[in-house]
C-alpha positions as CSV (number, residue, x, y, z in Angstrom):
1,M,156.3,-11.9,101.3
2,S,156.7,-10.1,105.8
3,R,159.6,-11.6,107.5
4,K,158.3,-13.3,110.6
5,K,159.0,-11.7,113.9
6,K,161.0,-13.7,116.3
7,A,159.9,-14.5,119.4
8,L,160.8,-12.9,122.7
9,P,162.3,-14.9,125.4
10,L,160.5,-15.9,129.0
11,F,163.3,-15.8,131.5
12,E,161.9,-17.2,134.9
13,A,162.3,-16.9,138.6
14,V,164.3,-13.5,138.1
15,E,164.7,-11.1,141.0
16,I,164.6,-7.2,140.3
17,T,167.3,-5.3,142.1
18,Q,167.2,-2.0,141.6
19,V,164.8,1.4,140.4
20,A,165.6,2.8,137.5
21,A,164.3,5.9,135.8
22,E,160.2,6.5,134.4
23,G,159.4,4.6,137.4
24,K,160.2,1.3,136.2
25,A,162.7,-1.1,138.2
26,L,165.1,-3.2,136.2
27,V,167.8,-6.2,137.0
28,R,170.6,-7.3,134.6
29,I,170.0,-10.8,132.8
30,N,174.2,-11.4,132.0
31,D,174.8,-8.4,130.1
32,L,171.1,-7.1,129.3
33,V,169.7,-4.3,131.2
34,V,165.8,-4.9,131.4
35,F,163.4,-2.3,132.5
36,V,160.1,-3.8,134.2
37,P,157.2,-1.9,135.3
38,Y,155.1,-2.5,138.2
39,V,157.5,-4.5,140.7
40,V,160.1,-3.5,142.9
41,P,163.5,-4.6,144.2
42,G,163.2,-7.9,145.7
43,D,160.4,-9.3,143.7
44,V,161.1,-12.8,142.3
45,V,159.3,-12.9,138.7
46,D,159.1,-14.7,135.6
47,L,159.7,-12.2,132.9
48,Q,158.4,-11.8,129.2
49,L,160.5,-9.8,127.4
50,T,158.3,-7.5,125.0
51,R,161.0,-5.2,123.3
52,K,164.7,-6.5,123.0
53,K,167.5,-3.9,121.9
54,H,171.6,-4.6,121.4
55,S,172.0,-3.4,125.0
56,Y,168.8,-3.4,127.0
57,A,165.2,-5.0,127.0
58,E,161.8,-4.1,128.1
59,A,159.3,-6.8,130.0
60,V,156.2,-7.7,131.6
61,A,156.4,-9.8,135.1
62,V,153.5,-12.3,134.1
63,K,154.0,-14.4,136.9
64,F,155.2,-13.9,140.9
65,H,157.3,-16.4,142.6
66,K,157.8,-14.3,145.9
67,Y,156.7,-10.4,146.9
68,S,159.5,-8.1,148.0
69,E,159.1,-7.5,152.0
70,R,159.4,-4.0,150.8
71,R,156.4,-4.3,148.7
72,T,153.3,-2.1,150.4
73,S,150.0,-2.5,148.4
74,A,148.2,-0.3,146.3
75,F,145.5,2.1,147.4
76,C,144.2,3.3,144.0
77,P,141.9,0.5,142.1
78,H,143.2,1.8,138.9
79,F,146.7,1.2,139.8
80,G,149.0,-0.8,137.2
81,V,146.7,0.4,134.1
82,C,146.5,4.3,134.9
83,G,150.1,4.6,134.9
84,G,150.0,7.8,136.6
85,C,150.9,7.0,140.3
86,K,153.7,3.8,139.4
87,W,155.3,3.7,142.9
88,Q,152.5,3.4,144.9
89,I,154.0,-0.5,145.8
90,L,157.2,1.4,147.2
91,P,156.8,2.7,150.8
92,Y,157.3,6.2,150.7
93,E,160.4,6.2,152.1
94,D,162.1,4.2,149.4
95,Q,160.5,6.4,147.2
96,I,162.1,9.7,148.6
97,A,165.4,7.8,148.8
98,Y,165.4,6.2,145.4
99,K,164.5,10.3,144.3
100,Q,167.6,12.0,145.9
101,Q,169.5,9.0,144.6
102,Q,167.8,9.5,140.7
103,V,168.8,13.3,141.4
104,M,172.5,13.2,142.1
105,D,173.3,10.6,139.6
106,Q,171.7,12.7,136.8
107,L,174.0,15.7,138.1
108,T,176.9,13.2,138.3
109,R,176.5,11.5,135.0
110,I,175.2,14.3,132.7
111,G,176.3,17.1,134.7
112,K,179.9,16.0,134.8
113,V,180.8,18.9,137.1
114,E,182.3,19.3,140.7
115,L,179.4,18.6,142.8
116,S,178.6,19.8,147.0
117,E,177.3,17.4,149.2
118,C,173.0,17.0,148.7
119,S,170.8,17.9,151.4
120,P,168.7,15.4,152.3
121,I,165.6,15.4,150.5
122,L,162.3,17.0,151.8
123,G,159.3,14.9,151.6
124,S,155.8,15.8,151.0
125,A,153.5,16.0,154.1
126,K,150.6,14.5,152.4
127,T,151.1,11.4,149.9
128,Q,147.5,11.7,148.6
129,A,145.1,14.2,147.9
130,Y,148.2,16.6,147.7
131,R,147.0,18.1,143.7
132,N,145.8,21.5,143.5
133,K,144.7,20.7,140.2
134,V,143.8,18.0,138.0
135,E,142.9,17.6,134.2
136,F,140.3,14.6,132.9
137,G,140.0,13.7,129.3
138,F,136.1,12.7,127.5
139,A,137.0,10.3,124.6
140,N,134.0,8.2,122.8
141,K,136.1,4.8,123.1
142,R,136.9,4.0,126.8
143,W,140.1,2.1,127.2
144,L,139.9,-1.3,127.7
145,T,142.1,-3.8,130.0
146,S,143.8,-7.0,128.4
147,E,141.2,-9.0,130.9
148,E,138.1,-7.0,130.0
149,I,138.9,-7.5,126.4
150,A,139.5,-11.6,126.7
151,S,136.5,-11.8,128.7
152,G,134.6,-9.7,125.4
153,V,132.7,-7.6,128.3
154,R,130.0,-5.0,126.0
155,Y,129.3,-1.8,128.2
156,E,126.5,0.2,128.1
157,H,128.2,3.3,127.5
158,P,131.3,2.9,125.5
159,E,132.3,6.2,126.4
160,A,134.6,7.7,129.0
161,V,135.8,10.0,131.4
162,G,139.3,9.9,132.7
163,Y,142.7,10.0,132.1
164,H,144.7,9.0,128.7
165,T,146.9,5.9,128.9
166,S,150.7,5.2,127.5
167,G,149.8,4.5,123.4
168,S,146.0,5.0,123.7
169,F,145.5,8.5,121.7
170,D,142.0,8.2,120.8
171,K,140.9,6.0,124.3
172,I,140.8,7.3,127.5
173,L,140.9,5.3,131.0
174,P,137.4,5.7,132.9
175,I,138.1,6.7,136.4
176,E,135.8,6.1,139.0
177,E,137.9,7.6,141.6
178,C,141.3,9.2,141.6
179,H,143.8,10.1,145.3
180,L,145.5,13.1,143.6
181,M,143.1,15.5,144.7
182,D,140.9,16.0,147.6
183,D,137.3,13.5,146.7
184,V,135.9,16.8,145.4
185,N,137.6,15.8,141.8
186,N,135.5,12.2,142.0
187,T,132.0,13.9,143.3
188,I,132.3,15.9,140.4
189,R,133.7,14.0,137.3
190,N,131.5,11.3,138.2
191,G,128.5,13.4,138.1
192,I,129.1,15.3,134.9
193,R,129.8,12.0,133.6
194,D,126.2,10.5,134.6
195,Y,124.6,13.6,133.5
196,A,126.0,13.0,130.1
197,Y,125.2,9.8,129.7
198,E,121.6,10.2,131.1
199,N,121.1,13.2,128.2
200,G,122.7,10.7,125.3
201,L,125.6,14.4,125.3
202,S,128.4,13.5,122.5
203,F,132.0,12.4,123.7
204,Y,134.9,13.5,122.1
205,D,136.1,11.7,119.1
206,Q,140.0,12.5,118.6
207,R,139.7,10.9,115.4
208,E,137.0,12.2,113.5
209,H,137.6,15.6,115.5
210,T,133.9,16.0,116.4
211,G,131.5,15.4,120.0
212,L,130.8,18.1,122.6
213,L,132.6,17.0,125.4
214,R,136.1,17.4,125.2
215,G,137.9,17.7,128.4
216,M,137.7,19.3,132.3
217,M,139.8,20.8,134.7
218,L,139.7,21.4,138.3
219,R,141.7,23.3,140.4
220,L,141.2,23.8,144.2
221,S,142.6,26.4,146.4
222,N,143.9,26.4,150.0
223,T,141.5,29.6,150.5
224,G,138.7,27.0,149.7
225,E,137.4,28.2,146.2
226,L,137.3,26.0,143.5
227,M,137.7,26.4,139.7
228,L,136.1,24.1,136.6
229,L,136.8,25.0,133.2
230,M,134.8,22.5,130.8
231,Q,136.1,21.9,127.5
232,F,133.9,22.0,125.1
233,C,133.7,21.2,121.0
234,I,130.5,23.4,120.0
235,M,129.7,23.1,115.9
236,D,126.5,24.2,115.7
237,D,123.6,25.7,117.9
238,K,122.5,22.5,119.2
239,E,125.6,21.7,120.9
240,Q,125.6,25.1,122.2
241,Q,122.5,24.7,123.7
242,Q,123.6,21.6,124.8
243,A,126.8,23.0,126.7
244,D,124.8,25.9,128.5
245,A,121.9,22.9,129.9
246,M,125.1,21.4,130.9
247,L,126.5,24.0,132.4
248,Q,123.6,25.6,134.4
249,W,122.9,22.3,135.5
250,I,126.7,22.1,137.0
251,S,125.8,25.4,138.8
252,D,122.5,24.0,140.2
253,N,124.1,21.0,141.5
254,Y,127.7,22.1,142.7
255,K,127.5,24.9,144.4
256,Q,130.8,24.4,146.0
257,I,132.4,25.8,142.7
258,S,133.3,29.7,142.8
259,S,134.8,29.8,139.4
260,L,132.8,27.9,136.4
261,L,134.2,28.4,133.3
262,W,134.2,26.9,129.8
263,V,135.9,26.5,126.5
264,N,135.2,25.8,122.8
265,N,138.0,24.0,121.2
266,Q,137.5,23.2,117.8
267,K,141.6,23.1,117.2
268,F,143.0,19.5,116.5
269,N,144.6,19.4,120.1
270,D,143.4,19.6,123.8
271,T,145.4,23.0,124.2
272,F,143.3,25.8,124.8
273,G,145.9,28.7,126.3
274,D,145.5,30.7,122.7
275,L,141.9,30.4,122.9
276,P,138.9,32.6,125.1
277,V,137.6,31.3,127.8
278,H,134.1,32.0,129.0
279,C,132.8,32.5,132.6
280,F,129.3,31.1,133.1
281,R,129.2,31.3,136.8
282,G,131.4,33.3,139.7
283,T,134.6,34.5,139.4
284,D,137.4,33.8,136.5
285,H,140.1,33.1,138.7
286,I,140.5,31.8,142.3
287,F,143.0,32.7,144.9
288,L,146.2,30.5,146.6
289,E,147.4,31.5,149.8
290,M,151.2,31.4,151.0
291,E,153.3,32.9,154.1
292,G,150.1,35.9,153.8
293,L,150.2,36.4,150.5
294,R,147.8,35.8,148.1
295,F,148.0,34.8,144.3
296,K,145.5,35.4,141.7
297,V,145.0,32.1,139.7
298,G,143.6,31.6,136.3
299,P,142.7,28.4,134.2
300,K,145.8,29.1,131.8
301,S,148.2,30.5,135.1
302,F,151.1,28.1,136.2
303,Y,151.2,27.5,139.7
304,Q,153.0,24.6,141.8
305,T,150.2,21.8,141.7
306,N,151.1,20.5,145.1
307,T,150.1,23.5,147.1
308,D,151.7,22.9,150.1
309,Q,155.2,21.5,148.7
310,A,155.4,24.8,147.1
311,Y,155.7,26.4,149.7
312,E,159.0,24.2,151.1
313,L,160.3,24.5,147.7
314,Y,160.2,28.4,147.8
315,K,161.2,28.6,151.3
316,V,164.3,26.5,149.8
317,A,164.9,29.0,147.0
318,R,165.0,32.0,149.2
319,N,167.5,30.3,151.5
320,F,169.8,29.6,149.1
321,A,169.2,33.3,147.5
322,G,170.6,34.4,150.7
323,L,168.8,37.4,150.1
324,T,169.9,41.2,152.4
325,G,167.3,43.8,150.6
326,N,169.7,45.2,148.5
327,E,169.9,43.1,145.4
328,L,168.3,43.2,141.9
329,V,166.9,39.7,141.1
330,Y,165.8,38.3,138.3
331,D,163.2,35.7,138.1
332,L,163.1,33.7,135.0
333,Y,160.4,31.7,133.6
334,T,158.3,33.4,136.3
335,G,154.8,32.0,135.7
336,T,152.1,34.4,137.8
337,G,155.1,35.5,139.6
338,T,154.9,33.6,143.1
339,I,158.5,33.3,143.5
340,A,159.1,37.0,142.5
341,N,156.6,38.4,145.1
342,F,157.5,35.5,147.2
343,V,160.9,36.7,147.6
344,S,160.2,40.7,147.0
345,R,160.5,41.4,151.1
346,Q,163.7,40.8,151.0
347,A,165.0,42.3,147.6
348,R,165.6,45.7,146.2
349,Q,163.8,45.2,143.0
350,V,162.7,41.3,141.3
351,I,162.3,41.3,137.6
352,G,160.1,38.5,136.3
353,I,159.9,37.5,132.9
354,E,157.5,34.7,131.6
355,Y,156.0,34.2,127.9
356,V,152.4,33.6,128.4
357,P,150.9,37.0,128.8
358,E,147.9,36.0,130.6
359,A,150.5,34.7,133.7
360,I,152.3,38.2,133.5
361,E,149.0,40.1,133.9
362,D,148.2,37.7,137.2
363,A,151.3,38.0,138.2
364,K,151.2,41.8,138.0
365,V,147.9,41.9,140.1
366,N,149.5,39.9,142.9
367,S,152.2,42.1,143.2
368,E,149.4,44.9,143.9
369,I,146.6,43.1,146.1
370,N,149.5,42.0,147.9
371,N,150.7,45.8,148.2
372,I,154.6,44.8,146.4
373,H,156.0,47.9,144.7
374,N,159.4,46.8,143.7
375,T,158.8,44.5,140.8
376,L,158.9,44.6,137.2
377,F,156.9,41.8,134.6
378,Y,157.1,41.0,131.2
379,A,155.7,38.9,129.0
380,A,158.3,37.3,126.1
381,D,159.8,34.4,124.6
382,M,162.8,34.2,127.1
383,K,165.6,33.8,124.6
384,D,164.2,36.8,123.0
385,I,164.1,39.8,125.6
386,L,167.1,37.9,128.3
387,N,169.7,39.4,126.0
388,Q,172.7,41.8,126.5
389,D,170.5,45.2,125.6
390,F,167.9,43.8,128.0
391,I,170.7,43.8,131.2
392,M,172.2,46.9,130.0
393,R,168.8,48.8,130.6
394,H,167.6,47.2,133.7
395,G,171.0,46.2,135.5
396,A,173.2,43.5,135.8
397,P,171.2,40.8,138.6
398,D,173.0,40.3,141.8
399,V,171.0,36.9,141.9
400,I,169.3,35.1,139.1
401,I,166.6,32.8,140.2
402,T,165.8,30.3,137.2
403,D,162.5,27.9,136.8
404,P,162.5,26.8,133.4
405,P,159.9,23.8,131.7
406,R,161.1,20.6,131.7
407,A,163.3,20.8,128.7
408,G,165.5,22.9,130.5
409,M,167.0,26.5,129.2
410,H,167.9,27.3,125.5
411,K,171.5,28.0,125.0
412,D,170.8,31.9,124.1
413,V,169.2,32.1,127.5
414,I,172.4,30.3,129.0
415,D,174.7,32.7,127.4
416,A,172.5,36.2,128.5
417,I,173.0,34.7,132.4
418,L,176.6,34.1,132.1
419,F,176.6,37.8,130.3
420,A,174.9,38.9,133.1
421,N,177.0,37.5,135.5
422,A,175.3,37.2,138.8
423,R,177.1,36.6,142.1
424,K,174.4,33.5,142.4
425,I,172.0,31.8,140.3
426,V,169.0,29.7,142.3
427,Y,168.3,26.7,139.9
428,V,164.7,25.6,140.4
429,S,164.2,21.8,138.3
430,C,161.4,19.2,137.4
431,N,163.9,17.6,135.3
432,P,167.5,16.6,137.1
433,S,168.7,15.8,133.7
434,T,168.4,19.1,131.9
435,Q,169.0,20.9,134.9
436,A,172.3,18.8,134.8
437,R,172.7,20.0,130.9
438,D,172.4,23.4,131.8
439,I,174.6,23.2,134.9
440,Q,177.5,21.9,132.8
441,L,177.2,24.7,130.7
442,L,177.2,27.3,133.1
443,D,180.2,25.7,134.6
444,T,182.5,27.5,133.2
445,N,181.5,30.4,135.9
446,Y,179.8,29.3,138.3
447,R,180.2,25.9,140.9
448,V,177.7,24.6,142.3
449,T,177.7,24.7,146.5
450,R,174.2,23.3,147.2
451,I,171.5,21.0,146.3
452,Q,168.2,20.5,147.5
453,P,165.5,17.7,146.3
454,V,161.9,18.3,146.9
455,D,159.2,15.6,146.2
456,M,156.6,17.6,145.0
457,F,155.0,14.5,143.3
458,P,154.4,11.4,145.7
459,H,153.8,7.9,144.2
460,T,155.5,9.0,140.9
461,Q,158.9,9.4,139.9
462,H,159.3,12.8,139.3
463,V,161.3,15.1,141.7
464,E,161.9,18.9,141.8
465,N,165.9,20.2,142.4
466,V,167.2,23.4,143.7
467,V,170.6,23.6,143.1
468,L,172.8,26.8,143.8
469,L,175.3,27.9,141.9
470,E,178.0,31.1,143.4
471,R,179.8,33.0,140.6
472,R,184.0,31.2,140.9
473,E,185.5,34.4,141.6
474,D,184.0,35.1,144.6
């Protein structure tokens, strides 16, 4: 006989006091720290606990007694359900202040090293339509809100195009309008959705792994180019014909698309990095521009998703590097070589390393089209290629710029960096917690001398941070 779960308590008229991690806020009730989404400091609410551990709990606000004077109105109709822009109800000046605090808290708490003073965070000039890339999923089941479930609503089309929400791997929240990108994303996404409805096309079933329409990715360039990649799951000739007809319809109706691509993904996950991408119309890439440089970006390429702020971020990295024209620079996790090419004019030579072969090919092309001749690029796993033999063969770097993924750097990479003994390390990070962990490992030889947070993602809890580490004996 199963044990009956104990009902979790309701706390009445509680004032929210702080912003916490993951876009949530918090309040302390006696010795219990309670994390709450979609509230801001100053809100007075009734809290229903949904999960309780020994020293913390999670809750939802079930009633508002008072709204905070700092609260602002959400601009997106999907706010509170989508989960993507959790801080819309915070004024932007509050958002960036909390992000700067978050950076310093993590560097202090996790890094436990001596820190320099933090420069004021660089806010984003655009707080809407700032992304150059968005991805949407298709599903044969739409995510229903609690209100929709309670009302017993039935939709003519149970399928959906939009975003996954937390706890719904096989369902998609239908998106009518997304403000993360220029409105072209709404026009194209909703038009493709309506075409699929009208023509009876099947949407992907995550449990059965069937259904033609699986995903779509849009990339928008500051040169006016637009890429659309459609991800299908084509299992037979009929579905191939349906896919071809849809691509032709897209081509006929959206002339602004300069790169129309498609991929057939029959795998059990949505990644397509290991699959061939086919070009239906136009080019297989777009170009983005930065400070007179042109960067080729393909469907598998990594490029910072906030184009304008990427420029600000890279200027910080270049400034921290303090290049004079005589330095050998290693650019680790170089992607399409954006940073490597961006700093190359101020360096003697730049060597970029990245594990995605297609990105490295783009990096080489980016050097060629910009008439840059002092770069070398290698495609390999960082922890495998960056070793003592590599450093002895190419020379010890004067400056290392590293921009790793959210997981941070492998310990073998950190050991290789310590062996290289560069005068400066410029550490660009999208995750200050793993950055702090890595800085602690580098602390034996390096000290933190500059810290500069950069907000790339308004209305979210995410923040980029650039740290300059200088060799201790210098």
